[in-house]
C-alpha angles and dihedrals in degrees: 000000000000094000090056091049090049090052090051092048092055102035118125130230104283125226105163127044107266147142116266102181127022110188089160089076090073095233094115110058112220093021099073092118097053132087129168122200133175124217096176124272090016132064119212120203114192127192127188090198129050111276123215123233088247092055092049091047091052092050091046090054091049093049092046093050094049093043090052088056095046102042115355092177094061127074120242114248119190140160130201121210125187112198123200136154093355090307134101139208111204128193133182103229102180140358119354145286121242118243112233092028115200124180132182138227115188090335097312116119127224136180116235135183116203104173101055134054134005095280129044102223096259128066111217095194091064094065093110091046089056090047090052092050091049093051094041094052093042088060090051108043116198095030119161112226133197113202110192121190083017096175104178093350103244091150090053094051095052092043092054091045088054093053108273113161096214139359123196110203118196128181135144091232112085088186093057091048090050088059087045090057089051090051090055091049091048089058099038095243102112092121111088097025125108126187123209117185094200141127102259094213091056095045107058092119092057092043093049094047089055093055171117098091130199091209131024121190117200112188106155126166112262090228129009113158113240092006116054136357111180097212093061105019106044091073089058089060096045094053089061097055098089091055093047104041123086116229107286091012124145135230123206108205117196128190126172105185124122088205097056121062133199091276090065090069099032095051093049092047091051092049099041107028108016091160090073112085123220111235109172150327110244109231120240121239109280092243088064092061113151136197086239126033086205091066097047130079113301118211113174130182122213129180129211120225116274 
């Protein structure tokens, strides 16, 4: 675990929510099961293997020592999460967690929840995807956006901040969308956003009637039992793009599966919707570097014909 301890010993005072150590990328042998994130003022250590009490004590000592150097007047707050079989055990190890807990990314505010559930309400690896949406919309004021698998609506918030006219957010989870509404209110961009707690595959009529859209964001889970399995369901989304996109509109296709590479999306796009042109792969944040770009998060941009 030395690479993790070294990262802790040299980390800077955090302001925005971010990843600090990404063992999952495979660049630190022996630390592949560890990640360390900060959702100020709370650190979150995640392990994908059981951790011993001695390991957790060593990490606690390292965090305490570095935190004492960075801000001796503030208490250390940290949470440990063990993930296994799509479940998570979460423990508060020191200090406390604010409630409500609001973090920032480049000045934008988001609600997070660290002590319940597998995910925390805000995906740190999508920072560059949000940046791309912000810059893309800012260059096209008044854009209409469709945000599918919206979760807590971070794409919608940055799109409206950048000047989007309207964003339609759709997700099966009413609870996630409720947090999404709070995120819009936190940033003063509630006007222009709509929230539809529907099954996307049963709602194409509603989605189509609301179009066409200048930007469509597709960020589905790679595997969610009974809801979405990328290998068989992603194609069902791609086939709909020509009917939903405005002329010259863009689609942002996201896939976070270590088993499926870039070709999975590119081959299906070529076979199903060849009229859409590939423009770029959005890079991931440097801290999420991986031994293989095929395993890491894929964020691809496609453009409809003018």
